[in-house]
N, C-alpha and C positions, 0 to 999 in steps of 0.2 A: 373723509366723505363730507358732503354738505347736506343740510336739511333745509326744507322749504316749508314755510307756514304763512298763513294770512292772519293779520290782526286788524280787525275793523276795516276790511277791504284793502289793506296795505300789505303788499307782498314783501317777505323778508327771506334772506338766504343766509344761514348761519352754519357754524361747524357742528358736527354730530355730537360734540361734547356738551352741547346745550340740552341734550336729552336728560342730563342729570338734574336739570332745574325743573321745578314745577311751573305751572302756567302763571301763577301770581308773581313769581320771580321774573319770568320772561317779560311779562307785561310791564313790570317796574323798570326793567332794563331798557325797554323801548319807550319809556316816558308815559305809560298809561297806568294810572294809580287805581287800584282796585280796593274798595273798602273791606275791612276785616275786623273781627273781634277776637276770635280764638287763635288765629295764626300768629306765630312769632318765630322768627328765623332761627333762634338759638334753642328752640324747644321742638319736641316731636309734633307731628301733625295730628290734630284731633278731628277737624272737619265737622264740628257740631253746631256752629253758629249759622252757616249757610249764607252769611252776608257777602261772601266772596264768590257767589255763584256766577257762572258765565255760560254763554251759549256756544256749544260746539256742534257743527253742522251734522256730524254723523251720530250724535247722541240724541235720542228722542226727548230726554229730559235735560234740565239744567244740571251742570256738574260743578262741584266745588273746585275752584281753581287751585287751592292750596294742596289738594290731593291728586291733581291731574298732571302727570309729567308731560313734557312737550314731546310730540311725535311728529313724524314726517307727514307733510301735506295736511296739517291741521288747519281748520278754518274757525277762528275764534272771534266772537262778538261780545264786547263788554258793555255796550250801551244800547242794546236793542230794547224793544218794548217789553218783551218777556223778562229780561234781566231787570229793568227798572221796576216793573210791577213786583217781581220777587223781592227785591231789596225793600220796597215800600211795605210789603207784607211782613217781612222779618222784623223791621223796625216797629211796626204797629203791634206785633205780639210782644216784643221786648218792653215797649212802653206801657203795655196793658197792666203790668205789675210793678213798674218802676215808680218810686215815690216822686212827687213833684217838690223836691227840696233843693233844686239847683241853686237858689240864692244863698243857702247856708252850707253847701257842699264844698269841701276843700279841693275837690277835683274840678270845680267850675272854672271855665276858661281854658282848660286843656283836657277836657273829657271827650273821648272818642265817640261815645253815644250821643253827646250833645252836638258835636260837629256833624256827624253823619246824619243825624235826624234833620238838621237844617238843610243839608245838601240832598239827601236821597229819600227823606221821609215824606209822608203826606201832610196835608194841611188840617186834618182832623182825625179823631179816633172814634171807634165804634164800641168800645168796651167801657161801661160805666158802673158795672154791678159792684165789684169789690176788688181790693188789692190784697194779695197774700202778705202775711207777716212772718218774719223769720227771726229767731233769737240771735242776738249778736254773740260772737265768739271771743273769748279771752285769749289773745295770742301773745301776751307778755307786755313789757313796758315800752315796746317800740311801735307796734302795729295796732291801729284803731280800726275796728270792723263795724260796718253798718250793713248787715247782710240783706236788708230789704232792697238794696241797690244791686245785688249780685245778679248777673245775667248768665251764669253757668258757662263761662268761656273755658274754665278749667286751666287757665294759665298758672294760677298759684299751685294747683295740684300737681301739674307736670313739673313745675320748677322745684317743688319740694321733693318729688320723687327722683327726678333725673339729675338735677344739679346739686341740691343741698343734701341729698341722700337720706331724707326723712320720709318714711312711708306712712306716717300717721294721718296725713291730710288727704281727704278724698270726698267723693260724692256719696250721699246716702239718700234713700227714698226714691220714689218714682213720680212722674207727672208733676202735679202742683205741690207735692210734698218733697220734691227734690231740693237738697240744699248742700252747700259746701261746708265741711266741718271736720272735726277730728273723730276718728272711730272711738278713741278713748279720750275722755276729757283731760287734756294736758295743754301745755304751752308750746309755742313754736320754738323749740330749742335748736337754734342754728346761728352760727356766727355770720351768716349772709342773709338773714331773714328779711332785712330791709328792702331787698330787691323785689319782693312781692309788691311793694307799694308802687314801684315803677311799672311793673307788668300789668297791674289791674287797669283795664280800659275804662272803668267807671269808678265811682267813689266808694266801692265796697271795702277796699283796704287802703287806708290812708295813714299818714305819719302822726303818731301821738304828739311828739314835740312840736310839730308844725301846725297842729290843729288851730284854726281860727287866728292865724298869725298874719297872713298876707294873701293877696291875690297875685296870680302870675304876671299880670300886666303892671304891677307895682314894683317888680323886682328887676334888679340889674345883674346880669350874668357875667361872671369872670371865669375864664378857663385857667386851670392850674393842675397840679399833680398832688398825689397823696404821699406826704413824707413819713407817715406813721407806719408804712409798710415798705420793705425793700423792693417790692415790685414797682412802686411809684405809679399806681394806677392813674389813668386820666380821669379827672373829675371836673365838674362844673359847680361853682359856688354862686348861689343866688343871694343877693344882698338887698336889704331894704334899709336905706339910710346908712347907719354905721353899725348895723347888726346883721349877722348871718341868719337868714331865714331857713335855708335848707342846703343840702349838698347832694348832688345827683351825679351818676356816672356819665362819662363820655365814651362813645363807642371807639374801641381800639382793637382791631382784629388781631394784633400781635400780642398785646399784654393782657388786658383785663376783659376783653370782649365787651360785654354790656353790664358787667357786674362790679360792685365794690363791696368792701367789708362794712359791717355795722359800726366798726370802730371809727372809721373816717366819716361815715355818714352822720353820726350823732354826737361827735365829740365837741361840737362848737359851743355848747353852753358852758364848757369849762374854760373858755377864753377869758371870762370876766370874773371868775372866782379865785380868791387868794392870789391876786396879781401883786407884784412888787411895784408900787407906784412911783417911788423915787429912790435915789441912793441912800444907803444907811451905813453908819459906822458904829461899832460897838464901843461904848464908853462906860466903864465901871459896871459891865455886865448887862447894859441896856442899849438897844439900838436907838441912835439919834439920826433923824433925817437931815441930810446936808445937800448942798448943790453939787453938781458934777465937779466944778472947779475945786471946791473945798475937799471933796472926797478924794480926788487924785492928789491933792496936796498932802492929805494924811497918808496915803499910800506911799508917796515919795519919801516922807519922813520915816515911815516904817522900814523901807528898803535901805535908806541911808543909815539908820541905827543898826540894821543887820550887818552892813558892811563895816561899820565901826567896831562892832563886837567881834567880827571875824578877824580884824587886824589886831584887836586887843588880846584876844585869846590865841593868836597865831595859828588860826585854822584857815585853810584855804579852800574848804569844801562848802559849797552852797548848793543844795538840791532843790530843783524845781520840778514839780509834777503837776500835770493837768489831767483832769478826768472829764470825759465827754459823755453827753447824753445820747440817746439813740436816734434823734431826728435832726441832727445838725446838717446844714447844707454844705455843699462843696467849697464855696468861697470862705465860709466860716472856718472849716477845717484847715484850709490853706492859710488863713490868718493865724490860727493857733500854731500851725507848723512854723511859720516865720517867727512868731513870738517865742516858741521853744528854742529855735536856732539862735536867737539873740542871747539866751542863757546857756548856750553851748549844750543844749539838750535836744534830743529828737525822740522823746519818749512821751507818749500820750496814752493813758489808761482808758480803755473803753468799758464803760459800765453796761450792765444788763446783758452782756454778750460774751461768749467764750470763743467766738470765731475770729481768727486773726488774718485770714486771707480768703480770697474768693476768685473763682473764675468759672463761668458757666459755659463750658466748651460745647455742650450739645443739649442744653436744657430745653430750649424752645424749638430748635431745629428738628430734633429727633424724638421728642416726647411722645408723639402720636404713634411711633413705630416701635416703641420699647416693649419687650416681652418679659422683662424682669425689672422690678423697681426695688432698690435697696436703700433704705433710709437709716443712716447712722446718726442716732441721737438728734434727729430733726423732726420735731412735731409740727409738720407743715400745716395741719388743719387750723391750728390756733396762731402760729407764727405768721403765716401768709395764706389766709383763707382763699383768696382768688387763685393763687398758684395751685392750691390743693384741688380746685375744680378741674384744672387741666390734667392732673394726675388721675383723678377719678374718671374723667372721660377716657383716658388711655386704658384704665383698668376695665371699664365696661365695654369698650370697643374691641380690645384685643384679648380679653380674658387674661390680663396680665397678672403674674404672680408678684405679690407685694410682701417684702420681708422688712421687718423693723427691729433694730437693736437699740436698746436704751430703755428709759422709763416707759411704761405702758401708755400709749396714746389712746385717745378716743376718736379713732378714725371712723369715717362714714363709708368705708368699704373694707372687705375682708383682707386680713393680712396674717402673716405668720410671725410670731414673736421669737427673736433669736436670743433673748436674754437681756438683762439690764446690768450685768456686772461690769466693772471697769475693765477687766482683762478680756472681755469678749471681743472688743475691737482689735486687740493685739493678736488674738487667735485668728480672726478673719484676715488680718494683714499678712500673717505668716503662712496662710493657706492651710491651717490645721483645724478648721471648723467647717461644719456642713454647709455653711453659707458660701464658703470659698469655691466649692465645686460647682455652684450654680452659675458662676461667671463663665465657665467653660461649656456648660450644657446649653445655655441659651445664646441665641444669635445676637440679640440687641439688648444687652443689659444696661441699665441706667442707674447710677449710684448718686445719692445726694447726701453729703456729709457736712457736719458743722465744724469739722476739724481739718485743717490743711495736712496735718501729719497723716491722718488716716487716708484721705483721698489721694495723696501723692504716692503712698506705698501700695494702695490698691491698684492704682494705675500701672505701676511698674511690675507688680507681681501677678495680678489677676487679669489684667487686660492685655497681656502679652499675646494671647491667642485670639483676641477679639478683632473683628474687622472694622470697628469704629471706636471713636473716643467717647466713652460714656461717663467719665468722671466729672463730678460737679461739686464744688464747695459752696455751701449755702451760708448766707449771712441774714440774720433776722432784722437788721436795721440798716438804714442808709449810712449812718455814721461809720459803721464798720467798713463799708465799701470805700467811703471817701478817705478814711485814714489809711487803709491799705494801699489804695491807688497813689496816695501821696507819700508812701513809705514812712509812715509814722507807726512806731511799734510800742509795745507795753514796757513800762519801767521794770528794770531788773533788780531793783533794790527797794527794801522796805525801810520806812522811816524809823529811826531810833529816837531815843530821848534827848540826845545832845547834838542833833543835827539842825543846822540853820536851814529852813526850808520855806518855800512859798507853795502852798497847795491851792490850785486853781480848779474850781468845780464849775463846769459849763453845763447847766440844765440837768444836773444830777445831784442826788442827795449827798451832802458832805458826811464824812465819817469823823468820829471823835479821835483825836490824836493825843498821844502821851507827851509829845514834845512841847515844852513851854516856849520854844524858840521858833515856832512855826506860825506863819500868817495864813489864815484860811479865807479865801475870797470866793464868794458864790456869785456867779454870773448867770442870770436866768430870768425868765418871765414870771414864774410862779414860785411861791414859797410857803412854808408852814412853820409851826412852832419849833420844829426840830432845828431850824436854823439858829435859834437863840442860843442853843448849846454848842453848836459846831462851827458857825461862821463868824468871822470878824468884820467882814465888809460885804455888803450886798450891792450888786450892780444890776439895775433893771434893764432887760433887753426886750426886743420885740419878738412876737411869734412869727411863724412863716406866712401868715395871712397879712401881716403888716409891713412886709418888705419884699423886694425882689430877691430871688435865690435861684441857685443851680443845684440840681440833684442828679446823681448817677444811680440807675436802678440795677437790679441783678443781671440784666441783659447787657449791661455796659452802655446804655443809652443815656446821653446827656440831655436833660429836659429842664426847661425854665419854669419856675413858679412865679406868677405875677402877683404884685401887691394888690390887695383887695380893698383895704381901707386903712385909715389911721384913726385911732381912738384918742379923742381929746382927753378922756378921763385918765389915760396913761401917757400923757404927752412927754413925760420925763424919760420914758423908755427910749433906748437907742438901738440901732441895728448892731448886731454882735461884732461885725467887722469894724465898725466905727469905735466901739469900745476897745478893741485890741489895738487899733491905731493910736488911741490916746494912751493906752497902757505902755506901748512902746516908747512914747515920748517921756512918760513918767520914769521908766527904767533907764532912760538915757540914750535910747536909740532913736531912729527916725524912720518914717514910712513914706512911700511915694504914692499912697492911695489917697487921692483926693475925692474920688467918687466911686460908685459901684462899677462903672465901665472901666475905670483905670485899674481897679482890683481884678476884674475879669481879664483885662489885657495882661496884667502881671502873671496871672494864672496860666494864660495861654502861652506866654513867652517861656515860662519855666516848664510847663507840661503841654506841649503842642498837641497831645492826644485829645485834649478837650476843646480844641479851637473851633470845631464845627458842631453846632447843636444838632440834636436829633439824628446822630449817626452812631453806628455800632463801633465800639472800640476794637481795634484790630490787634493790639499788643497785650501781652500779659504783664501784670505789675511785677516789679522786682520783689523778691522774697528774701528778707534778711536772715531769718532763722526758722527752724521748724519746732514749734512748741510741743511739749509733751503734757497735755492737759487731761485730767480725769473727766469722766462723764458727769454732766450736770443733770438735774431733774428735767426731763423733756416736756412735762406738762405744766403749764402755768396759765394764769388768766389772761386772755387776749385784751382785756379791758383795763389793765393796770400796768402797762409797760412803760409809760412816759408821764411827764408832768401834766400834759394837757388832758390825757385820759383820766388820770387820778382825780382831777378837779371837775370832772363832768358828772353831774347828778344823774343823767340818763344812763351813762355807762356804769355808774356805781350800782344802779338797780340791776343792770345786766350781769354785773359781777356777782351780786347776791343770788340772782336767778341761776347762774351757772353753777355755783357752789351747791345750791339746794337740789338741783336736778341731776348733776353729773357726779356729785360727791368728789369733786376735785379739790385737792389741797392747794389752794391758791394763796 
């Protein structure tokens, strides 16, 4: 069926499915912008600002367009005299108590109240008696509040309740005494609390690290992705000169909606702390700075002396092991893979993660229809906060049953705990546990596991009566996904005392070895004093904001991260793939990568699956073996998972706040 309606004397004929939209959405789709303060598409409708009022012919009063669904034969007027006078009156009342501090407000230049007052407001006010004063709230180390600017749109209250799952924030008082605050004096304990800054239409909630740093018109914006989370959320980096001023989310209806985690939003101050400025080689127990040419010369001599010792001792075994950090890009993992193959090794150990494989068969396609959520040792709230939002929406919408096995998580929705013993998963796999029967009782069960072993056998044993594919193997970092897609597995041998070995650490903490015949090379952008005890050579690399990179997220989408700037202070740092190209020549090999594009072409030639950007991967990766790993502790600090986060002062304060408020053993 078709519906007809009139918008500002223009007739439209649309499908009856448009009845699901409210008037403010219909007007936006027809090119008519209606001002609003309280309305936000990803939150529930409040209808308390009345800035979006429109005139409907059959209604004697003005109606709030955000709360009025489209109906057949509606006559809508958005620019009549009554509507203009109503908007002018609303703005006059809002400005009656609003402080005149726009020159020092961090929201200046992108303030909705400022913009709408210029367009829809009057040329004078009639209230000069007094302005109310409200005490500022302490929301933690991330959010700065100036509550005198608050206009009671309740966006922050609805976000905290509906998205973050925290019910402590709300409205108290009535009339002139009304204010937004906490019912009980406490901090905003959420891993996605920074999104409140973006939601606030005025300067009542702003970013503490960004305070008095820059104005919006002074910033240069670069679109990129979040490599600190396996979801790879779409983000926008605002740069002033050669420093990051702030990081904001980009709307992506498939992945992160309009939200990002606090970890990626506030990590950028760690870019400049404890950076490795130049190559170093340990001489007599102390690091000596050298040039790149001299450093590779020393490495070449070390490898040559190892080969001589192998011949002298008549040993033919040389073990090469590489250890990767959690946020390495796809082309870097491809470079490591080729470097390993030169040493006749295809083994790369993945730090910080126990997941060896991944395939999201139905994660995003069917998450909103799931009636059973089973998490096997996957603490999604802290490992992937934005993904947890989607699970929580499914829980609230469908009254979904959530079951968790592993260490007790701090979820923001109700769940049943199935135990944290290591043999719990084997009971579930064999169908001899009470969780196993749930897969046959529910029609659309969805399982998320951190182990390929569990997810494979659950699929074969428990999903045999199910009408859909609900098995998903989850990885908490992008490096795990890249290494698995490139068929790089974990080493199956431990280093002994008399084994000639080269240990290569890529942006992860080196470990002390008992072998005096081992060379330990640390390749990364950050370092600490622990490297003086464990590493022999330090090779400085660039961060993901200083180079172009490719990332594959948990949906199998290939995305490109753009280079944001180059830091002159760390000009000796090189891209990781360039370092591996030089290391190949040191070891006696050769590389055909002369540029980033040639490296990507080599990747595409060997793995045609990645030849098209922003496309879903249609094939499953090859699986070399099924590991039998014990359960790890599922609760950890979301602010200490990689070298960038560890060196961020802001995230260190969040880490201390998390420990003190949640009593988490981080």
